[in-house]
C-alpha positions in Angstrom: -1.8 -1.1 41.1 -1.0 -4.7 40.5 -0.7 -6.9 43.6 0.4 -10.5 43.9 0.0 -12.4 47.1 1.4 -15.9 47.6 1.0 -16.7 43.8 2.1 -20.2 42.7 1.8 -22.1 39.4 2.2 -25.9 39.1 2.6 -28.3 36.2 2.1 -32.0 36.8 3.1 -31.6 40.4 6.1 -29.3 39.7 5.9 -25.8 41.0 7.2 -23.5 38.3 6.3 -20.4 40.4 6.4 -20.6 44.2 4.7 -18.3 46.6 5.4 -15.0 44.9 4.3 -11.8 46.6 5.0 -8.4 45.1 3.3 -5.0 44.2 3.7 -2.8 41.1 2.5 0.8 41.5 1.0 2.8 38.7 3.5 4.4 36.4 6.4 2.1 37.3 8.3 -0.4 35.1 9.2 -3.7 36.9 11.7 -6.0 35.3 11.4 -9.6 36.4 14.8 -11.0 35.9 16.1 -14.5 36.0 17.8 -17.4 34.2 15.9 -19.8 31.9 13.6 -22.0 34.0 13.4 -19.5 36.8 9.6 -19.1 36.4 9.6 -15.5 35.2 7.6 -16.1 32.0 5.2 -18.4 33.8 4.5 -15.6 36.3 3.8 -13.2 33.5 1.4 -15.6 31.9 -0.4 -16.1 35.2 -0.8 -12.3 35.6 -2.2 -12.2 32.0 -4.7 -14.9 32.9 -3.1 -17.4 30.5 -2.1 -19.8 33.3 -4.2 -21.0 36.2 -2.6 -19.9 39.5 -3.0 -20.3 43.2 -2.9 -17.3 45.5 -4.3 -13.8 44.8 -3.8 -11.5 41.8 -5.5 -8.1 42.1 -5.7 -4.8 40.2 -6.5 -1.7 42.3 -7.7 -4.1 45.0 -10.1 -6.1 42.8 -9.4 -9.8 42.4 -8.7 -11.0 38.8 -9.8 -14.5 39.7 -12.0 -15.8 36.9 -11.5 -12.6 34.7 -10.5 -13.8 31.2 -7.4 -12.4 29.6 -9.2 -10.1 27.1 -11.2 -8.4 29.9 -8.3 -7.6 32.2 -7.3 -4.4 30.4 -3.8 -5.6 29.9 -1.7 -5.8 26.7 1.0 -8.4 25.9 4.0 -8.1 23.7 6.2 -11.1 22.9 9.8 -11.4 21.6 8.8 -12.0 18.0 6.2 -9.2 17.8 3.7 -11.4 16.1 2.7 -8.8 13.5 -0.1 -9.5 10.9 2.0 -10.0 7.8 -0.9 -9.2 5.4 -1.7 -5.8 7.1 0.2 -2.6 6.7 2.1 -1.1 9.6 -0.7 1.4 10.2 -3.4 -1.3 10.1 -1.3 -3.5 12.5 -1.1 -0.6 15.0 -4.7 0.3 14.7 -6.0 -3.3 14.8 -7.5 -3.2 18.3 -8.8 0.3 17.7 -10.8 -0.9 14.7 -12.2 -3.8 16.7 -13.4 -1.3 19.3 -14.6 1.2 16.6 -12.7 3.8 18.5 -13.0 7.4 17.0 -10.0 9.2 15.6 -8.1 6.0 14.7 -5.9 7.5 12.0 -4.7 10.3 14.4 -4.0 7.8 17.2 -2.0 5.5 14.8 0.0 8.5 13.6 0.6 9.6 17.2 1.8 6.1 18.2 4.1 5.7 15.2 5.7 9.0 16.0 6.1 7.9 19.6 8.1 4.8 18.6 10.2 6.6 16.0 8.4 5.3 12.9 6.5 8.4 11.6 5.6 7.9 8.0 5.7 4.1 8.1 2.0 3.6 8.1 1.8 2.3 4.5 4.8 0.0 4.8 4.3 -3.8 5.0 5.9 -5.9 7.8 8.1 -7.8 5.4 10.0 -4.6 4.5 10.9 -3.9 8.1 14.0 -4.7 10.1 13.8 -6.7 13.3 14.0 -3.5 15.4 11.4 -1.8 13.4 9.0 -4.7 13.7 9.4 -4.6 17.5 8.6 -0.9 17.5 5.4 -1.6 15.5 4.5 -4.3 18.0 5.0 -1.9 20.9 2.9 0.8 19.2 0.1 -1.8 18.7 0.3 -2.9 22.3 0.0 0.8 23.5 -2.8 1.6 21.1 -5.7 1.1 23.6 -3.8 2.6 26.5 -3.6 -0.6 28.6 -3.6 -0.3 32.3 -0.7 -2.8 32.4 1.7 -3.7 29.6 3.2 -7.2 29.8 6.5 -7.6 27.9 7.9 -11.2 27.5 11.6 -11.0 26.4 10.7 -8.3 23.8 14.2 -7.7 22.6 15.8 -11.1 23.0 15.6 -11.9 19.3 17.6 -8.9 18.3 21.4 -8.6 18.0 23.3 -7.1 20.9 23.9 -3.7 19.5 20.3 -3.1 18.4 19.0 -4.6 21.7 21.0 -2.1 23.6 19.7 0.9 21.6 16.1 -0.3 21.7 16.2 -0.8 25.4 16.9 2.9 26.0 14.2 3.7 23.5 11.7 1.4 25.2 12.3 3.2 28.5 11.7 6.6 26.9 8.6 5.4 25.2 7.1 3.9 28.3 7.9 7.0 30.3 6.4 9.3 27.6 3.2 7.1 27.5 3.0 6.9 31.3 2.6 3.2 31.0 2.7 0.7 33.9 4.7 -2.2 32.6 6.1 -5.6 33.7 9.1 -6.8 31.6 10.3 -10.3 31.7 14.0 -10.8 30.7 17.1 -12.8 31.3 19.3 -9.9 30.2 20.7 -7.8 33.1 21.7 -4.8 31.0 18.2 -4.7 29.4 16.5 -4.8 32.8 18.6 -2.0 34.2 18.2 0.1 31.0 14.4 -0.2 30.9 13.0 -0.7 34.4 13.0 1.4 37.6 12.3 -1.6 39.8 13.7 -5.2 39.7 12.5 -8.5 40.8 15.0 -11.4 40.7 13.6 -14.9 40.4 15.4 -18.2 40.9 14.0 -21.7 40.9 10.5 -20.3 40.8 11.0 -18.1 43.9 11.3 -14.4 44.2 14.7 -13.9 45.9 14.9 -10.1 45.8 12.7 -7.1 44.8 13.0 -3.4 45.0 14.3 -0.2 43.4 16.7 -1.1 40.6 19.6 0.9 41.9 19.1 -0.6 45.4 19.0 -4.2 44.1 22.2 -3.5 42.1 24.0 -1.9 45.0 23.0 -4.6 47.6 22.3 -8.0 46.0 20.8 -10.3 48.6 23.2 -13.2 48.1 26.2 -14.4 46.1 24.1 -16.2 43.4 22.1 -13.0 42.8 25.2 -10.9 42.6 26.8 -13.1 40.0 23.6 -13.2 38.0 23.3 -9.4 38.1 26.7 -9.1 36.5 29.3 -8.9 39.3 32.4 -10.9 38.3 33.5 -12.3 41.7 32.2 -12.8 45.2 34.9 -12.8 47.9 34.5 -13.9 51.5 36.5 -13.9 54.7 40.2 -13.0 54.5 40.1 -12.1 50.8 37.1 -9.8 51.3 38.8 -8.1 54.3 42.0 -7.6 52.4 40.1 -5.9 49.5 38.2 -3.6 51.9 41.3 -2.7 53.9 41.7 1.1 53.9 38.2 1.8 52.7 35.4 3.4 54.7 33.0 0.6 53.8 31.5 -1.8 56.4 34.2 -4.2 57.5 32.3 -6.8 59.4 34.0 -9.9 61.0 33.0 -12.2 58.0 32.5 -9.8 55.1 31.2 -11.0 51.8 31.9 -8.7 48.9 30.6 -8.8 45.3 33.1 -7.2 42.9 32.4 -5.9 39.4 34.8 -6.2 36.6 37.5 -3.5 36.6 36.9 -2.6 40.2 40.7 -2.4 40.6 42.5 0.5 39.0 46.3 0.7 38.3 47.7 3.3 40.7 51.4 3.5 41.7 50.4 4.6 45.2 47.6 2.1 45.6 47.5 -0.1 48.7 46.9 -3.4 46.8 49.9 -5.3 45.4 49.4 -7.6 42.5 51.0 -9.4 39.6 49.7 -9.1 36.1 48.5 -12.4 34.6 47.1 -11.0 31.3 46.7 -7.6 29.5 44.8 -6.4 26.5 44.4 -2.9 25.1 41.0 -1.6 24.1 40.2 1.8 22.5 39.4 3.2 26.0 41.6 1.4 28.6 44.0 -1.4 29.1 42.2 -4.4 30.6 44.1 -6.6 33.0 43.7 -9.8 34.9 45.8 -9.7 38.0 46.6 -11.9 40.9 46.3 -9.7 44.0 48.2 -10.5 47.2 45.9 -12.2 49.7 42.8 -11.8 47.4 43.3 -13.9 44.3 42.5 -13.3 40.6 40.5 -10.2 39.7 39.9 -7.9 36.8 41.6 -4.5 36.7 42.1 -1.5 34.3 45.0 0.7 33.4 45.2 3.9 31.4 46.1 3.7 27.8 49.6 5.1 28.4 50.4 2.2 30.7 50.6 -1.4 29.4 52.1 -3.7 32.0 52.9 -7.2 30.8 52.4 -10.6 32.2 54.4 -11.2 35.4 54.9 -7.5 36.1 54.3 -6.4 39.7 51.8 -3.5 40.0 49.9 -1.5 42.7 46.2 -1.0 42.5 43.5 1.0 44.2 39.9 0.0 44.7 37.0 1.8 43.0 34.5 1.3 45.8 31.5 2.2 43.5 32.0 -1.1 41.7 31.4 -3.4 44.6 28.8 -4.4 47.1 29.2 -5.5 50.7 26.6 -8.3 51.2 25.0 -9.8 54.3 26.9 -12.6 55.9 25.7 -16.2 55.6 
């Protein structure tokens, strides 16, 4: 198990990572999520032994202080894969195995290529691969020596959105199949939720929330975290109470509610009155922007057989699964 206790990293008097404490149990995948400059990549590099850090970093209770990167038993994978262009795919994957003179190298390489969906690619050269294929090769190479911890620094960020979405699901499957403990650094919320079962949110070098991914999503710790995680609006006071009216959710005196896009649904019997400001049909639904009475501007959806136009009064109901009631300030 990886344990961090009061870990900080400073550059020229500036604290890039501030007093981070967290644990990562064996077999779990933790996504460290945050905007650029939040300290997430610096934290990964400190865990890898690439940055000097204050505080304590341990593995299975043993301090890693003074242990060089190559002796920590960790593997790193970066966003560009960093393949050896002069080596075939098979030789890239088996590179660390050859250094260790591990027996059964050919079988292990074939096993790993099959795991990442590249069976039969061993003789291909990196220049002939797509971006997604290159990242699969880099992942297979990182898994080759069965690292006790896999560190992934923005591994999909260089790919286009559609490929990134597909590979995120594949990455989760591959890590689960290999039983690998992993720490993923990313700024992409969808990627984090697709790959990891635990989330740690960083802001300004500090860890602001950490826990089970579903729990963090359902109960963000504050408004900034909610907006970063992908909620569209945060409502407070009277607007929040108006939105919660008629629900069974906690209606505290000064509620704060984070609302996802399309939390409101067109419903002729719905309790919320609104006026359509904007409407656009997609293949699945009609997407609306509405001005709801006593609440303000929110996103909403309507079925394809309904297409209300701007200025039209409508009634809406709340899909309570698409919001979170947060702690008061």
